[in-house]
C-alpha positions as CSV (number, residue, x, y, z in Angstrom):
1,X,-53.6,10.8,-25.2
2,X,-51.4,12.8,-27.5
3,X,-48.5,10.9,-29.2
4,X,-45.2,12.3,-30.4
5,X,-43.8,10.0,-33.0
6,X,-40.1,10.3,-33.7
7,X,-39.3,9.4,-37.3
8,X,-35.6,9.0,-38.4
9,X,-35.2,10.2,-41.9
10,X,-31.9,8.4,-42.5
11,X,-31.0,9.7,-46.0
12,X,-33.1,10.3,-49.2
13,X,-31.9,7.0,-50.5
14,X,-32.5,4.9,-47.4
15,X,-35.5,6.1,-45.5
16,X,-37.7,3.3,-44.3
17,X,-41.2,2.9,-45.7
18,X,-42.7,3.3,-42.1
19,X,-40.8,6.6,-41.6
20,X,-41.8,7.9,-45.1
21,X,-45.5,7.2,-44.6
22,X,-45.5,8.6,-41.0
23,X,-43.9,11.9,-42.2
24,X,-46.1,12.1,-45.4
25,X,-49.3,11.6,-43.4
26,X,-48.4,13.7,-40.3
27,X,-51.1,16.1,-39.1
28,X,-48.3,18.2,-37.5
29,X,-44.7,17.8,-38.7
30,X,-41.6,19.1,-37.0
31,X,-38.2,18.8,-38.5
32,X,-35.0,18.8,-36.4
33,X,-33.5,20.7,-39.3
34,X,-34.6,21.6,-42.8
35,X,-31.0,22.2,-43.9
36,X,-30.2,18.5,-44.2
37,X,-30.5,16.6,-47.6
38,X,-32.8,14.1,-45.8
39,X,-35.5,16.8,-45.7
40,X,-35.4,17.3,-49.5
41,X,-38.3,15.0,-50.3
42,X,-40.5,16.8,-47.7
43,X,-39.8,20.2,-49.3
44,X,-40.2,18.8,-52.8
45,X,-43.6,17.3,-51.9
46,X,-44.7,20.6,-50.3
47,X,-45.5,18.8,-47.0
48,X,-46.1,21.5,-44.3
49,X,-43.6,21.5,-41.5
50,X,-42.1,23.6,-38.7
51,X,-38.3,23.5,-38.3
52,X,-36.3,23.6,-35.1
53,X,-33.5,25.5,-36.8
54,X,-34.3,28.7,-35.0
55,X,-33.8,27.0,-31.7
56,X,-30.3,25.9,-32.7
57,X,-29.4,29.5,-33.2
58,X,-30.9,30.8,-30.0
59,X,-30.0,28.1,-27.5
60,X,-26.9,28.6,-25.4
61,X,-26.0,24.9,-25.0
62,X,-27.4,21.5,-25.9
63,X,-29.2,21.1,-22.6
64,X,-31.2,24.3,-23.3
65,X,-31.7,23.3,-26.9
66,X,-33.1,19.9,-25.9
67,X,-35.5,21.5,-23.4
68,X,-36.7,24.0,-26.0
69,X,-37.3,21.3,-28.6
70,X,-39.2,19.2,-26.1
71,X,-41.3,22.2,-25.0
72,X,-42.3,23.0,-28.7
73,X,-43.3,19.4,-29.3
74,X,-45.5,19.4,-26.2
75,X,-47.2,22.6,-27.4
76,X,-48.5,20.8,-30.5
77,X,-52.3,20.4,-30.8
78,X,-52.8,16.7,-30.8
79,X,-50.5,14.1,-32.3
80,X,-47.3,15.2,-34.0
81,X,-44.3,13.8,-35.8
82,X,-40.8,14.8,-35.1
83,X,-38.5,14.0,-38.0
84,X,-34.7,13.8,-37.4
85,X,-31.9,13.1,-39.9
86,X,-29.6,10.2,-39.9
87,X,-29.9,7.1,-37.7
88,X,-32.1,8.7,-35.1
89,X,-32.4,11.0,-32.2
90,X,-29.7,11.5,-29.6
91,X,-30.1,10.0,-26.2
92,X,-30.0,13.3,-24.3
93,X,-32.7,14.9,-26.6
94,X,-34.9,11.8,-26.4
95,X,-34.6,11.8,-22.6
96,X,-35.7,15.5,-22.5
97,X,-38.7,14.8,-24.8
98,X,-39.7,11.8,-22.6
99,X,-39.6,13.8,-19.4
100,X,-41.6,16.6,-21.0
101,X,-44.1,14.1,-22.4
102,X,-44.5,12.5,-18.9
103,X,-45.5,15.8,-17.4
104,X,-47.8,16.6,-20.3
105,X,-49.3,13.1,-20.1
106,X,-48.3,12.4,-23.7
107,X,-46.8,9.3,-25.3
108,X,-43.6,9.0,-27.2
109,X,-43.1,6.5,-30.0
110,X,-39.7,6.0,-31.7
111,X,-39.7,4.4,-35.2
112,X,-36.8,2.1,-36.1
113,X,-34.5,3.2,-39.0
114,X,-31.5,2.5,-41.1
115,X,-28.8,5.2,-40.9
116,X,-26.0,6.8,-42.8
117,X,-23.9,3.6,-42.7
118,X,-26.4,1.5,-44.6
119,X,-26.9,4.2,-47.3
120,X,-23.2,4.9,-47.6
121,X,-22.3,1.2,-47.8
122,X,-24.1,0.9,-51.1
123,X,-21.9,3.5,-52.7
124,X,-18.8,1.2,-53.1
125,X,-17.8,-2.5,-53.1
126,X,-17.0,-2.8,-49.4
127,X,-15.1,-5.9,-48.0
128,X,-17.7,-6.2,-45.2
129,X,-21.4,-5.8,-44.5
130,X,-23.4,-3.9,-42.0
131,X,-24.2,-7.1,-40.2
132,X,-20.5,-7.6,-39.5
133,X,-19.6,-4.2,-38.3
134,X,-19.8,-2.0,-35.2
135,X,-21.5,1.4,-35.9
136,X,-20.5,4.4,-33.7
137,X,-21.2,8.1,-33.7
138,X,-18.1,10.3,-34.2
139,X,-18.9,12.6,-31.2
140,X,-19.0,9.7,-28.8
141,X,-16.3,7.3,-29.6
142,X,-15.8,4.8,-26.8
143,X,-12.6,4.4,-24.9
144,X,-12.1,0.9,-26.3
145,X,-12.3,-0.2,-29.9
146,X,-11.9,-3.7,-31.2
147,X,-9.7,-3.4,-34.4
148,X,-10.5,-7.0,-35.3
149,X,-14.2,-6.0,-36.1
150,X,-15.2,-3.9,-39.1
151,X,-16.0,-0.3,-37.9
152,X,-18.3,2.4,-39.2
153,X,-18.1,5.9,-37.8
154,X,-21.1,8.1,-38.6
155,X,-21.5,11.9,-38.5
156,X,-17.9,12.9,-39.1
157,X,-19.3,16.4,-39.6
158,X,-16.2,18.7,-39.6
159,X,-12.5,18.6,-40.3
160,X,-11.9,19.2,-36.6
161,X,-14.1,16.2,-35.8
162,X,-12.2,14.2,-38.4
163,X,-8.9,15.1,-36.6
164,X,-10.3,13.9,-33.3
165,X,-11.5,10.6,-34.9
166,X,-8.0,10.1,-36.5
167,X,-6.3,10.6,-33.2
168,X,-8.6,8.1,-31.5
169,X,-8.2,5.5,-34.2
170,X,-4.4,6.0,-34.2
171,X,-4.4,4.3,-30.8
172,X,-5.4,1.1,-32.5
173,X,-4.6,1.3,-36.2
174,X,-1.3,2.2,-38.1
175,X,-1.2,5.5,-39.8
176,X,-1.3,4.0,-43.3
177,X,-4.3,1.7,-42.5
178,X,-6.8,2.0,-45.4
179,X,-10.1,3.7,-44.7
180,X,-13.1,4.6,-46.8
181,X,-14.6,8.1,-46.5
182,X,-18.1,8.4,-47.8
183,X,-19.7,11.9,-48.4
184,X,-23.2,12.8,-49.5
185,X,-24.0,15.3,-52.3
186,X,-26.9,17.7,-52.4
187,X,-29.2,15.1,-53.8
188,X,-28.5,12.7,-51.0
189,X,-26.3,10.3,-53.1
190,X,-23.1,8.9,-51.5
191,X,-19.7,8.6,-53.1
192,X,-16.7,6.9,-51.5
193,X,-13.0,7.3,-51.7
194,X,-10.2,5.3,-50.2
195,X,-7.3,6.9,-48.4
196,X,-4.9,6.2,-45.5
197,X,-5.9,7.0,-42.0
198,X,-3.3,9.7,-41.5
199,X,-4.9,11.6,-44.5
200,X,-8.4,11.7,-43.0
201,X,-8.4,15.3,-41.7
202,X,-6.8,16.6,-44.8
203,X,-10.0,16.0,-46.9
204,X,-12.9,18.3,-47.8
205,X,-16.7,17.9,-47.8
206,X,-17.3,17.0,-44.2
207,X,-21.0,17.1,-43.2
208,X,-23.4,15.6,-40.7
209,X,-24.0,12.7,-43.1
210,X,-20.2,11.9,-43.7
211,X,-19.3,8.3,-42.9
212,X,-16.0,6.6,-42.3
213,X,-15.5,2.8,-42.8
214,X,-12.6,0.6,-41.6
215,X,-12.3,-3.1,-42.4
216,X,-11.3,-5.6,-39.8
217,X,-7.5,-5.5,-39.1
218,X,-5.2,-8.5,-39.3
219,X,-3.0,-9.1,-36.3
220,X,0.2,-8.7,-38.4
221,X,-0.9,-5.2,-39.6
222,X,-1.3,-3.7,-36.2
223,X,1.6,-1.8,-34.5
224,X,-0.4,-1.1,-31.3
225,X,-2.2,-3.7,-29.2
226,X,-4.6,-4.0,-26.4
227,X,-5.3,-6.9,-24.1
228,X,-7.0,-8.8,-27.0
229,X,-3.6,-8.7,-28.8
230,X,-1.9,-10.3,-25.9
231,X,-4.6,-12.9,-25.6
232,X,-4.1,-13.7,-29.4
233,X,-0.3,-14.2,-28.9
234,X,-0.9,-16.4,-25.8
235,X,-3.4,-18.5,-27.8
236,X,-0.8,-19.0,-30.5
237,X,2.0,-19.8,-28.1
238,X,0.1,-22.5,-26.3
239,X,-1.6,-24.0,-29.4
240,X,-0.2,-27.1,-31.2
241,X,2.7,-26.0,-33.3
242,X,3.4,-23.0,-31.0
243,X,6.2,-22.7,-28.5
244,X,7.2,-26.0,-26.7
245,X,8.3,-24.1,-23.6
246,X,5.1,-22.1,-23.2
247,X,3.0,-25.1,-23.9
248,X,4.7,-27.0,-21.0
249,X,4.2,-24.4,-18.3
250,X,1.8,-24.9,-15.4
251,X,0.7,-22.8,-12.4
252,X,3.4,-24.3,-10.3
253,X,6.3,-23.7,-12.8
254,X,5.2,-20.1,-13.3
255,X,5.0,-19.1,-9.6
256,X,8.6,-17.8,-9.4
257,X,8.1,-15.8,-12.6
258,X,5.0,-14.2,-11.2
259,X,6.9,-13.2,-8.0
260,X,9.9,-12.0,-9.9
261,X,7.9,-9.8,-12.3
262,X,6.0,-8.3,-9.3
263,X,9.3,-7.3,-7.7
264,X,10.6,-5.9,-10.9
265,X,7.5,-3.6,-11.1
266,X,8.2,-2.4,-7.6
267,X,11.8,-1.8,-8.5
268,X,10.8,0.3,-11.5
269,X,8.5,2.4,-9.2
270,X,11.2,2.9,-6.7
271,X,13.6,4.1,-9.4
272,X,10.9,6.3,-10.9
273,X,11.7,4.8,-14.2
274,X,8.6,5.3,-16.3
275,X,9.9,3.5,-19.4
276,X,10.9,0.5,-17.3
277,X,7.6,0.6,-15.4
278,X,5.7,0.3,-18.7
279,X,7.7,-2.7,-19.7
280,X,7.5,-4.4,-16.3
281,X,3.8,-3.9,-16.1
282,X,3.5,-5.7,-19.5
283,X,5.6,-8.6,-18.1
284,X,3.3,-8.8,-15.1
285,X,0.2,-8.7,-17.3
286,X,1.7,-11.6,-19.3
287,X,1.7,-13.7,-16.1
288,X,-1.9,-13.0,-15.4
289,X,-2.9,-13.9,-19.0
290,X,-0.7,-17.0,-18.8
291,X,-2.4,-18.4,-15.7
292,X,-5.9,-17.5,-17.1
293,X,-5.0,-19.3,-20.4
294,X,-4.1,-22.5,-18.5
295,X,-7.4,-22.5,-16.7
296,X,-9.3,-21.8,-20.0
297,X,-7.7,-24.9,-21.4
298,X,-9.0,-26.8,-18.5
299,X,-12.5,-25.3,-19.0
300,X,-12.4,-23.7,-15.5
301,X,-12.4,-20.0,-16.3
302,X,-11.2,-17.4,-18.9
303,X,-9.5,-14.0,-18.9
304,X,-13.0,-12.5,-19.3
305,X,-14.1,-14.2,-16.1
306,X,-11.0,-12.8,-14.3
307,X,-11.9,-9.3,-15.5
308,X,-15.6,-9.8,-14.7
309,X,-14.7,-10.8,-11.1
310,X,-12.5,-7.8,-10.4
311,X,-15.1,-5.4,-11.9
312,X,-17.9,-6.9,-9.8
313,X,-15.7,-6.7,-6.7
314,X,-14.7,-3.1,-7.2
315,X,-18.4,-2.1,-7.8
316,X,-19.5,-4.0,-4.7
317,X,-16.8,-2.5,-2.5
318,X,-17.3,1.0,-3.7
319,X,-21.0,1.7,-2.7
320,X,-20.1,5.3,-2.1
321,X,-19.3,5.6,-5.9
322,X,-21.7,3.1,-7.5
323,X,-24.4,3.1,-4.8
324,X,-26.0,5.4,-2.3
325,X,-23.6,5.1,0.6
326,X,-22.2,8.3,1.9
327,X,-18.6,8.6,3.2
328,X,-16.8,11.6,4.7
329,X,-13.2,10.6,4.3
330,X,-10.7,7.9,3.4
331,X,-10.9,6.2,6.8
332,X,-14.6,5.6,6.3
333,X,-13.9,4.2,2.9
334,X,-11.5,1.7,4.4
335,X,-13.8,0.7,7.2
336,X,-16.6,0.1,4.6
337,X,-14.1,-1.9,2.5
338,X,-13.2,-4.2,5.3
339,X,-16.8,-4.7,6.4
340,X,-17.9,-5.5,2.8
341,X,-14.9,-7.8,2.3
342,X,-15.8,-9.7,5.6
343,X,-19.4,-10.1,4.4
344,X,-18.4,-11.1,0.9
345,X,-15.9,-13.8,2.1
346,X,-18.3,-15.1,4.9
347,X,-15.7,-14.2,7.6
348,X,-17.8,-14.3,10.8
349,X,-15.0,-13.6,13.3
350,X,-11.8,-11.6,13.5
351,X,-9.9,-14.9,13.7
352,X,-11.5,-15.8,10.3
353,X,-10.2,-12.6,8.9
354,X,-6.7,-13.2,10.3
355,X,-6.6,-16.8,9.0
356,X,-7.6,-15.6,5.6
357,X,-4.4,-13.5,5.2
358,X,-2.3,-15.6,2.8
359,X,0.5,-17.6,4.5
360,X,2.5,-17.1,1.3
361,X,2.9,-13.4,2.0
362,X,6.4,-12.1,3.0
363,X,6.5,-12.2,6.8
364,X,6.6,-8.5,7.3
365,X,3.6,-8.0,5.0
366,X,1.6,-10.7,6.7
367,X,2.4,-9.3,10.1
368,X,1.1,-5.9,9.1
369,X,-2.1,-7.4,7.6
370,X,-2.8,-9.5,10.7
371,X,-2.3,-6.4,12.9
372,X,-4.7,-4.4,10.8
373,X,-7.4,-7.0,11.3
374,X,-7.0,-6.8,15.0
375,X,-7.0,-3.0,14.9
376,X,-10.3,-3.2,13.0
377,X,-12.0,-4.2,16.2
378,X,-10.0,-1.9,18.5
379,X,-7.3,-4.3,19.6
380,X,-4.4,-1.9,19.0
381,X,-2.1,0.6,20.5
382,X,-3.6,4.1,20.6
383,X,-0.2,5.8,20.3
384,X,2.9,4.8,18.3
385,X,5.1,5.5,21.3
386,X,3.3,2.8,23.3
387,X,4.2,0.4,20.5
388,X,7.7,1.7,20.6
389,X,8.0,0.8,24.2
390,X,7.1,-2.7,23.2
391,X,10.1,-2.8,20.9
392,X,12.4,-2.0,23.9
393,X,10.7,-4.7,26.0
394,X,11.0,-7.3,23.3
395,X,14.6,-6.4,22.6
396,X,15.4,-6.8,26.3
397,X,13.8,-10.2,26.4
398,X,15.8,-11.3,23.3
399,X,19.0,-10.0,24.9
400,X,18.2,-11.9,28.1
401,X,17.4,-15.1,26.2
402,X,20.8,-14.9,24.4
403,X,22.7,-14.1,27.5
404,X,21.2,-17.0,29.4
405,X,21.8,-19.4,26.5
406,X,18.1,-20.4,26.6
407,X,18.4,-22.3,23.3
408,X,17.6,-21.8,19.7
409,X,13.8,-22.2,20.0
410,X,13.5,-19.6,22.7
411,X,15.8,-17.1,20.8
412,X,13.8,-17.8,17.6
413,X,10.6,-16.9,19.4
414,X,11.9,-13.7,21.0
415,X,13.4,-12.6,17.8
416,X,10.0,-13.0,16.1
417,X,8.3,-11.0,18.9
418,X,10.8,-8.2,18.4
419,X,10.3,-8.1,14.6
420,X,6.5,-8.2,15.1
421,X,6.7,-5.2,17.5
422,X,8.8,-3.3,14.9
423,X,6.2,-3.9,12.3
424,X,3.5,-2.8,14.7
425,X,5.3,0.5,15.4
426,X,5.9,1.1,11.7
427,X,2.2,0.5,10.9
428,X,1.1,3.0,13.6
429,X,3.7,5.5,12.2
430,X,2.0,4.9,8.8
431,X,5.2,3.4,7.4
432,X,5.6,0.2,5.4
433,X,8.2,-2.0,7.2
434,X,8.8,-4.0,4.0
435,X,9.7,-0.8,2.1
436,X,11.6,0.6,5.0
437,X,13.8,-2.5,5.3
438,X,14.4,-2.5,1.6
439,X,15.5,1.1,1.7
440,X,17.8,0.4,4.7
441,X,19.3,-2.5,2.8
442,X,20.0,-0.4,-0.3
443,X,21.5,2.3,1.9
444,X,23.8,-0.3,3.5
445,X,24.9,-1.6,0.1
446,X,25.6,2.0,-1.2
447,X,27.7,2.9,1.9
448,X,29.6,-0.4,1.8
449,X,30.4,0.1,-1.8
450,X,31.8,3.6,-1.1
451,X,33.7,2.3,1.9
452,X,35.3,-0.5,-0.1
453,X,36.2,1.9,-3.0
454,X,37.8,4.3,-0.5
455,X,39.8,1.5,1.1
456,X,41.0,0.2,-2.3
457,X,41.9,3.7,-3.4
458,X,44.4,3.9,-0.5
459,X,46.1,0.6,-1.5
460,X,44.4,-1.5,1.2
461,X,42.1,-4.5,1.1
462,X,39.1,-5.6,3.2
463,X,40.6,-9.0,3.8
464,X,43.6,-7.5,5.6
465,X,41.5,-5.3,7.9
466,X,39.7,-6.0,11.2
467,X,36.3,-4.6,12.1
468,X,37.7,-1.6,14.0
469,X,39.8,-0.5,11.0
470,X,36.8,-0.9,8.7
471,X,34.6,1.2,11.1
472,X,37.0,4.1,10.6
473,X,36.3,4.1,6.9
474,X,32.6,3.4,7.4
475,X,32.3,6.6,9.5
476,X,34.2,8.5,6.8
477,X,31.8,7.6,4.1
478,X,28.8,7.9,6.4
479,X,29.6,11.4,7.6
């Protein structure tokens, strides 16, 4: 069986002995590019090779380039070595080669290597080692970076790429944060210079082998923070010598704060106040972290367990995204969600589902949730107008109970039935009764404020007026 061996060349100063021997003894040698300094020892030793540089010029995109490289490697007579600069071959190109090899019944062997980071690190007295740091390619920076861990970014190949890297890092580090930019000369030797992050894309000499280093940041240096920063603050507040108030809090003492912060988020949304929403979401996040920290101290679970739980739940309940389930519309998504939730929570009956709706919910919200559980199995009005007729019926029964003086318990029951019917009608009309009532309350407050202001402007007072007189002013501001 033919074998294609992929040998990372790293740099002229850091190529591994295995890669060097493999390249030097290759029966057929292919270079990803002959223009890189890492290929200098091959040319100096007059080792025969075939370069893929012409394919870079003719391919329309990287997918086509990878296919063309894979095809050329498979056309080799017998075993061949494919030498690539830097840390190694890209994932997309390796996948293309493996697919082509499978069809050609060939084997693919990838040699381990050191990369640009290891070679560049030797060029200066760095306050960290390769073993401490995270190494990332510039073209594929992740959405999340941990600023408390030393970082190396390889292949900062152009000034434009340096600008992209700078913008990405500026989400985590201050503009004046010190960085080390390491560039390679024609002989493959690195030199390093220190500069501030904001100066990165103002430099010259960018090349495929250019490397950027950042030391681990201290909490006090950072001006932007992620969840890890919030966790750090919470640890400090609850630790001995921290804040006495924070250290005394329990799940029970924080319940009202959690509810209050939730309502303040809703208020910011209602007011369409983006700045306030950002602040209130932070306050709400603090409550989540606070409760998780309390449990961490009791060795029950951590914030990471909380995040793991919700990630697993979202993946499980979205098989149409993360699995093979097909859905046609939102309704089918919701049906799947309820079925999966029922299975996940071992709810065998509709009654189980209803009883699982938290009793601590606001009454209107809980009523809507319970009604949706019944609707899930078809126990529901088919038309909102049918539900509306139920409002009229329940209103009549309440009126009758009041008129007959049937007692507080009976009136309480009939009033609850009326409210339940109102929620049912709102649900079928695709309205949220909680939000509708909140809006009606705000409208009442606004009109009453205008009415009172109008009365006071005419030298009158509410205390000296009866309802009929106030109604006149009410109609004036209402109209």
